[in-house]
C-alpha positions in Angstrom: 16.9 -3.8 -19.2 16.4 -2.5 -15.7 12.9 -2.6 -14.1 11.4 -1.2 -10.9 8.2 -2.7 -9.5 6.1 -0.9 -6.9 5.5 -3.7 -4.4 2.7 -3.4 -1.9 3.0 -6.9 -0.5 -0.4 -7.7 -1.9 -1.3 -10.4 -4.5 -1.2 -8.3 -7.6 2.2 -6.7 -7.2 3.7 -9.9 -5.8 2.5 -11.9 -8.9 3.9 -9.2 -11.2 7.2 -9.3 -9.5 7.3 -13.1 -9.7 6.5 -13.1 -13.4 9.1 -10.4 -14.2 11.7 -12.3 -12.1 11.0 -15.5 -14.1 11.4 -13.9 -17.5 14.6 -14.9 -19.3 17.3 -12.3 -19.6 15.8 -9.9 -17.1 18.5 -8.0 -15.3 18.4 -5.2 -12.8 15.0 -6.0 -11.3 14.2 -4.2 -8.1 11.2 -3.4 -6.0 10.1 -0.3 -4.1 7.6 0.0 -1.3 5.9 3.3 -0.7 5.4 4.0 3.0 2.4 6.3 3.3 2.5 6.3 7.0 -0.9 4.7 7.4 -1.6 2.3 10.2 -1.2 -1.0 8.2 2.2 0.1 6.9 4.3 -2.2 9.1 2.3 -5.3 8.2 2.4 -4.5 4.5 6.1 -3.7 4.6 6.9 -7.0 6.2 4.8 -8.8 3.5 6.6 -6.9 0.7 10.0 -7.5 2.2 9.3 -11.2 2.5 8.1 -11.6 -1.1 11.2 -9.7 -2.4 13.5 -11.7 -0.2 12.1 -15.1 -1.4 12.5 -14.0 -5.0 16.0 -12.6 -4.5 15.0 -9.1 -5.5 16.4 -5.9 -3.9 13.6 -3.9 -2.2 13.7 -0.2 -1.2 11.4 1.5 1.2 10.4 5.0 0.3 8.7 7.1 2.9 6.3 9.7 1.3 6.6 12.8 3.5 3.1 14.1 2.6 1.5 11.1 4.2 3.6 10.9 7.3 0.6 12.1 9.4 -1.3 8.9 8.5 -4.8 8.8 9.8 -4.2 11.9 11.9 -4.6 13.9 8.6 -8.4 13.5 9.0 -8.9 14.7 12.5 -11.5 15.4 13.7 -13.1 12.3 12.1 -15.9 14.5 10.7 -13.4 15.8 8.1 -12.9 12.4 6.6 -16.6 11.8 5.9 -18.4 15.1 5.2 -22.2 14.6 5.5 -21.8 11.4 7.6 -24.4 12.7 10.1 -27.0 13.0 7.2 -26.2 9.4 6.3 -26.7 8.2 9.9 -30.0 10.1 10.2 -31.3 8.7 6.8 -30.5 5.2 8.1 -32.5 5.8 11.3 -35.4 7.0 9.3 -35.4 3.9 7.1 -35.3 1.6 10.2 -38.3 3.3 11.8 
């Protein structure tokens, strides 16, 4: 049976990949990393690549076109947090 694991390089997906690799009779195991184009992508990719390499599992990097803009998608910053000015003003009121 072939299986594909989405590997982020984090603990959860790394443990899942390890467990599946250790199962008896498991053939065709591979991992895929989804590159969303966000700033931490390189660090996460290196971690995922390292985990897959140590386990002897093929890994594929899939760039997701919709997210290639990364954090520039929310520019100006006000678009990312609507109403953030209200939150800031409420905080100032509580401090006074």
